[in-house]
C-alpha positions as CSV (number, residue, x, y, z in Angstrom):
1,X,35.0,81.6,14.2
2,X,38.8,81.0,14.6
3,X,41.5,81.0,11.9
4,X,44.7,79.3,12.4
5,X,47.5,80.6,9.9
6,X,50.1,78.3,8.4
7,X,53.6,79.5,8.7
8,X,57.3,78.3,8.4
9,X,59.5,78.5,11.5
10,X,62.6,80.5,10.7
11,X,64.1,81.1,14.1
12,X,63.7,79.7,17.7
13,X,64.7,81.6,20.8
14,X,63.9,82.1,24.4
15,X,62.2,85.3,25.7
16,X,61.9,85.5,29.5
17,X,62.1,81.7,29.6
18,X,59.4,81.1,27.1
19,X,60.1,79.3,23.9
20,X,59.4,81.8,21.0
21,X,59.8,81.7,17.4
22,X,59.9,83.8,14.2
23,X,57.3,82.6,11.9
24,X,57.1,83.3,8.0
25,X,53.7,83.7,6.6
26,X,54.5,83.8,2.9
27,X,56.9,86.8,3.3
28,X,55.5,88.5,6.4
29,X,57.3,87.6,9.5
30,X,55.9,87.6,13.1
31,X,56.5,86.0,16.4
32,X,54.6,83.3,18.0
33,X,54.9,81.2,21.3
34,X,56.2,77.7,20.8
35,X,55.7,76.5,24.3
36,X,52.9,74.0,23.2
37,X,55.3,72.5,20.6
38,X,58.6,71.7,22.5
39,X,59.7,69.4,19.5
40,X,59.3,71.9,16.7
41,X,62.3,72.7,14.7
42,X,63.5,75.6,12.3
43,X,62.1,74.8,8.8
44,X,59.0,73.1,9.9
45,X,55.5,74.5,9.4
46,X,53.1,75.3,12.1
47,X,49.5,76.5,12.6
48,X,49.3,79.6,14.7
49,X,46.2,81.2,16.3
50,X,46.3,84.2,18.5
51,X,50.1,84.2,18.7
52,X,50.4,80.5,19.8
53,X,51.7,77.7,17.6
54,X,49.2,74.9,17.9
55,X,50.4,72.0,15.7
56,X,53.2,71.0,13.5
57,X,52.1,70.3,9.9
58,X,53.6,67.5,7.6
59,X,54.2,68.3,4.0
60,X,50.8,67.2,2.7
61,X,49.0,69.3,5.4
62,X,51.3,72.3,4.4
63,X,50.3,72.0,0.8
64,X,46.6,71.5,1.4
65,X,46.5,74.5,3.9
66,X,48.5,76.9,1.6
67,X,46.4,75.9,-1.5
68,X,43.2,76.6,0.5
69,X,44.5,80.1,1.5
70,X,45.5,80.9,-2.0
71,X,42.0,79.9,-3.2
72,X,40.3,81.9,-0.6
73,X,42.5,85.0,-1.8
74,X,41.4,84.4,-5.3
75,X,37.7,84.3,-4.4
76,X,38.2,87.6,-2.5
77,X,40.0,89.1,-5.3
78,X,37.1,88.1,-7.7
79,X,34.5,89.7,-5.4
80,X,36.4,92.8,-5.1
81,X,36.8,93.2,-8.9
82,X,33.1,92.7,-9.4
83,X,32.2,95.5,-7.0
């Protein structure tokens, strides 16, 4: 199973000729390759899997994705509290 994590692009730069970006995952900043999304801009959300940004999310997709991750976190928290 693969998981693509939604994150907000906070910076775009070139590293060895490759388009890269800093991505904010709800406060955790990491880097991702942006080569697959040449049109992406700072402030947009993207789905990242294995270090590669795969798609640009519109506002509705961002809300649905972040809501789903929040719900998953609550479920895991409930399971942890029952054990």
